[in-house]
C-alpha positions in Angstrom: 41.1 68.4 8.8 39.4 71.2 10.4 39.5 70.2 14.2 43.5 68.7 14.1 44.4 72.0 12.4 42.8 73.8 15.4 44.4 71.4 17.8 47.7 72.0 15.9 47.5 76.0 16.3 46.6 75.5 19.9 49.5 73.6 20.6 51.7 76.6 18.3 50.6 79.5 20.2 50.7 78.1 23.8 54.3 77.9 23.1 54.5 81.5 22.5 54.3 84.0 25.8 54.5 87.8 25.5 57.2 89.6 27.0 56.1 92.1 30.0 56.2 95.2 29.0 57.9 97.7 31.4 55.2 100.3 32.3 57.6 103.5 34.0 59.5 103.1 30.8 57.5 104.2 28.2 54.6 107.0 29.1 51.3 106.9 27.2 52.6 109.7 24.9 56.5 108.7 24.5 56.1 107.6 21.0 55.0 110.9 19.5 57.1 113.2 21.6 60.3 110.9 21.1 62.6 111.6 17.9 64.3 109.0 16.2 68.1 109.0 17.1 71.6 108.8 14.7 73.7 106.2 16.0 76.7 105.0 15.0 78.6 105.4 12.1 76.5 108.0 9.2 76.1 104.6 6.8 73.8 103.2 9.1 71.5 106.7 8.6 68.1 107.0 11.2 67.7 104.5 13.7 64.4 104.0 15.7 64.2 104.6 19.3 63.1 102.1 21.9 60.0 103.3 22.3 59.3 103.5 18.5 60.5 99.3 18.3 58.1 98.9 21.5 55.4 100.5 19.3 56.4 98.2 16.3 56.5 95.1 18.4 52.8 95.8 19.8 51.3 96.3 16.4 52.7 92.8 15.7 51.1 91.5 18.6 48.1 92.6 18.0 47.7 91.8 14.4 48.9 88.4 15.7 46.2 88.5 18.2 43.6 89.4 15.7 44.3 86.2 13.2 44.0 84.1 16.5 40.5 84.9 17.2 39.0 82.4 14.9 40.9 79.9 16.3 40.0 80.4 20.1 36.1 80.5 18.7 36.4 77.3 17.3 38.2 75.8 20.5 35.4 76.8 22.4 32.7 75.3 19.6 35.0 72.1 20.2 34.3 72.2 23.6 30.3 72.1 23.1 30.7 69.6 20.5 32.9 67.4 22.9 29.8 67.9 25.4 27.7 66.4 23.0 29.8 63.3 22.1 30.3 62.5 25.4 26.4 62.3 26.1 26.0 60.6 23.1 24.7 56.4 24.0 26.8 54.2 22.5 26.6 50.5 22.8 30.1 49.9 23.9 32.8 51.6 25.1 34.2 53.8 21.6 37.7 52.3 21.9 39.8 51.4 19.0 39.8 47.6 20.3 36.4 48.0 20.0 36.2 49.0 16.1 36.6 44.8 14.9 33.7 43.8 17.0 31.4 46.4 15.8 31.8 45.9 11.7 29.9 42.3 12.7 27.7 43.8 14.9 26.9 46.4 12.5 26.1 43.6 9.4 23.8 41.4 11.9 22.0 44.3 13.2 21.5 46.0 9.7 20.1 42.0 8.4 17.7 41.6 11.6 16.4 45.0 11.0 17.2 46.1 14.7 17.4 49.5 14.4 18.1 50.1 18.3 21.4 48.6 18.2 22.3 49.4 14.8 21.9 53.2 15.8 24.1 52.1 19.2 26.8 50.8 17.2 26.8 53.6 14.9 26.6 55.7 17.8 29.9 54.5 18.8 31.6 54.5 15.6 30.8 58.6 15.2 31.9 58.9 19.1 35.2 57.3 18.6 36.3 59.3 15.3 34.9 62.5 17.0 37.3 61.9 19.9 40.0 61.1 17.6 39.9 64.5 15.7 38.0 63.0 12.5 35.0 65.0 12.3 34.1 64.1 8.5 34.0 60.4 9.4 32.0 60.8 12.6 29.5 62.7 10.8 29.1 60.5 8.6 28.1 57.7 11.1 26.5 60.3 13.0 23.8 60.8 10.1 23.6 57.1 9.6 22.4 56.8 13.1 20.0 59.6 12.8 18.5 57.4 9.8 18.0 54.2 11.9 16.4 56.2 15.1 13.9 58.1 12.3 13.0 54.3 11.0 12.9 53.4 15.1 10.7 56.4 15.3 12.5 57.3 18.2 12.2 60.8 18.6 14.1 61.1 22.0 17.4 59.9 20.4 16.6 61.6 17.0 16.5 64.9 18.5 19.8 64.4 20.2 21.5 62.9 17.2 20.2 66.1 14.8 21.8 68.2 17.5 25.0 67.0 17.4 25.2 66.3 13.2 23.9 70.4 13.5 27.1 71.2 15.6 29.6 69.4 13.8 28.1 70.7 10.6 28.7 74.2 11.5 31.8 73.5 13.2 33.0 72.3 9.0 31.3 75.3 7.7 28.6 73.2 6.1 26.3 75.6 7.0 23.4 74.4 4.7 23.8 71.1 6.1 23.9 72.6 9.9 20.6 74.7 9.1 18.6 71.0 7.6 19.6 69.3 11.1 18.7 72.0 13.4 15.5 72.2 11.3 14.8 68.4 11.7 15.7 69.1 15.3 12.7 71.9 15.6 10.4 69.3 13.5 11.1 66.3 16.2 10.9 68.3 19.1 7.5 70.3 18.0 6.2 66.5 17.7 7.1 66.1 21.5 5.5 69.2 22.1 8.7 70.8 23.4 8.8 74.3 22.9 11.7 75.6 24.6 13.7 72.9 22.5 11.7 73.9 19.1 12.6 77.7 20.0 16.3 77.1 21.0 16.8 75.3 16.9 15.5 78.4 15.5 17.9 80.6 17.5 20.4 78.6 16.3 19.5 79.1 12.9 19.6 82.8 13.1 23.0 82.1 14.0 24.0 80.5 10.8 22.2 82.5 8.7 24.1 85.4 10.1 27.3 84.0 9.4 26.3 83.5 5.8 25.3 87.1 5.9 21.4 86.5 5.5 20.3 89.1 7.9 16.9 89.0 7.1 16.4 85.9 7.2 18.3 86.0 10.5 16.0 88.1 12.0 12.8 86.4 10.8 14.0 83.3 12.8 14.0 85.3 15.9 11.4 87.8 15.4 8.8 85.6 13.6 9.7 82.0 15.2 11.9 81.5 18.2 10.7 85.3 20.4 6.9 84.5 20.1 7.7 80.9 21.7 9.8 82.1 24.5 7.4 84.4 25.1 4.0 82.4 25.0 6.5 79.9 27.6 7.0 82.7 29.6 10.8 81.8 29.2 13.0 85.1 30.3 16.2 83.6 29.9 15.1 82.5 26.1 14.0 85.9 25.4 17.2 87.3 26.7 19.2 85.2 24.1 16.6 86.6 21.4 17.7 90.2 22.9 21.8 89.0 22.2 21.0 87.5 18.7 19.4 90.4 17.5 22.0 92.4 18.8 24.7 90.3 16.8 22.6 90.8 14.1 22.1 94.0 13.9 26.3 95.0 15.0 27.4 92.9 12.1 25.5 95.1 9.9 26.6 97.9 11.6 23.2 99.2 12.8 25.0 100.4 15.9 22.1 102.2 17.2 19.5 99.3 17.1 22.3 96.9 18.2 23.4 99.0 21.0 19.1 99.1 21.7 18.7 95.2 22.1 22.1 95.2 24.5 20.4 97.0 26.7 17.0 95.2 26.6 19.5 92.2 27.3 21.6 93.4 29.7 18.1 94.5 32.0 16.8 91.4 31.5 20.3 89.7 32.6 20.2 91.8 35.5 16.7 91.1 36.6 17.3 87.5 36.2 20.7 87.3 38.3 22.1 85.8 35.2 25.7 87.1 35.4 27.5 85.2 32.3 24.1 87.4 30.2 25.4 90.3 32.3 28.9 90.3 31.3 28.0 89.3 27.6 26.2 92.2 27.5 28.1 94.8 29.1 31.1 93.7 26.6 28.6 93.9 23.7 27.6 97.1 24.7 31.3 98.5 25.0 32.3 97.0 21.8 29.2 99.3 20.1 30.3 102.3 21.8 33.7 102.0 20.9 32.8 101.9 17.5 30.4 104.9 17.8 33.7 106.8 19.4 32.4 106.6 22.9 35.9 105.3 24.0 35.5 106.5 27.7 32.4 104.9 27.9 33.4 102.2 26.4 36.6 101.2 28.8 34.2 101.8 32.2 31.7 99.4 30.8 34.9 96.8 30.2 36.5 97.2 33.5 32.9 96.6 35.1 32.7 93.5 32.7 36.4 92.2 34.2 35.3 92.9 37.9 32.5 90.4 37.0 34.4 87.9 35.0 37.5 87.7 37.2 35.0 87.1 40.3 32.9 84.2 38.4 35.8 83.0 36.6 34.6 83.6 33.2 37.7 82.2 31.6 36.9 82.9 27.6 35.1 86.6 28.5 37.7 87.5 30.2 40.5 86.8 27.3 37.7 88.5 24.9 37.6 91.6 27.5 41.3 91.8 27.8 41.8 91.6 24.2 39.6 94.3 23.2 41.1 96.6 25.6 44.3 96.8 24.2 43.2 97.0 20.6 41.0 100.0 22.4 44.3 101.6 24.2 46.6 101.4 20.9 43.9 103.5 19.4 43.9 105.9 21.9 47.8 106.3 21.4 48.4 104.3 24.6 50.7 101.8 23.7 52.0 101.6 27.7 48.4 100.6 28.4 47.8 98.8 25.5 51.0 96.7 26.2 50.0 95.4 29.8 46.9 94.4 28.7 47.9 92.4 25.8 50.2 90.9 28.5 47.0 89.7 30.4 45.6 88.8 27.3 48.0 86.7 26.5 48.7 85.0 29.9 44.7 84.9 29.9 44.9 83.1 26.4 47.4 80.2 27.1 45.9 79.5 30.6 42.5 78.7 28.9 43.8 77.0 25.9 45.9 74.8 28.3 42.9 74.3 30.4 44.6 75.9 33.2 42.1 78.6 34.5 
């Protein structure tokens, strides 16, 4: 199961700590200036210098970092899923000892067509299995609960359940299911005249469409559906989210000038709203685009500003991303000493994030 695999990966990588790099020992250009030495018997041939070994080790660790990025994203997504599970109303405490009681109650409420009680029983099952790491089984019970809430015409509960189903489906990479239930969520909120929630559901669909590389559809959900609603409601934070979404959609297509423009729009609006997390995110995205466009020094300045803000306000996940990106930039510049220092910080921050100690 994807959740258990992620938890195992988190436990595994937390065991590894990168060794500190001795900054003074290897100046930025030492790799390019130092020649290989012949040491020991002639049969051993050419041996690598310490600086060359340092470079090889750093390259290996950066490759490992790249492989971990999806796992860290999964970890952050799981935290969102866990928050949704925590918000779910249940019939009783979702513990193992309650399972024997639930089976009898489920049958009883089905026979009585007591849809409210049945939905709560099914939610109890769903939350229990979700917390145990069996998201497939959790998803099954949430879908059954959603059907009961629809029969009851309990729109408030159905809206929350459809959002939870969509989030779990997305995590399990069941993208079509996720889109379907976000659409259901939008329709339920439409019936309740909750405009902002409708637009939020459309933005989440756009994110999934971008993951599926259906960029035209993703763009349409933002520009034709979500943005006009936020604009009409005067929801500036919603408009900011639209700018961020469009920047990501264009960035994924390597349309860097358009991605950069929307990043700057997001940054400007984030400053006006004093939205600190969005300010950091916008700086990071602009820095990433500048780096890809060859504007390396400007990218590093933006990362430095983003890091200062993130440290000041303890934005843990963003700090991990920043240090990882900075390590890659310094390697690209050939400054392996600076890359090593940044990678050390990345590994320390990552371990703290995954262990919950930051």
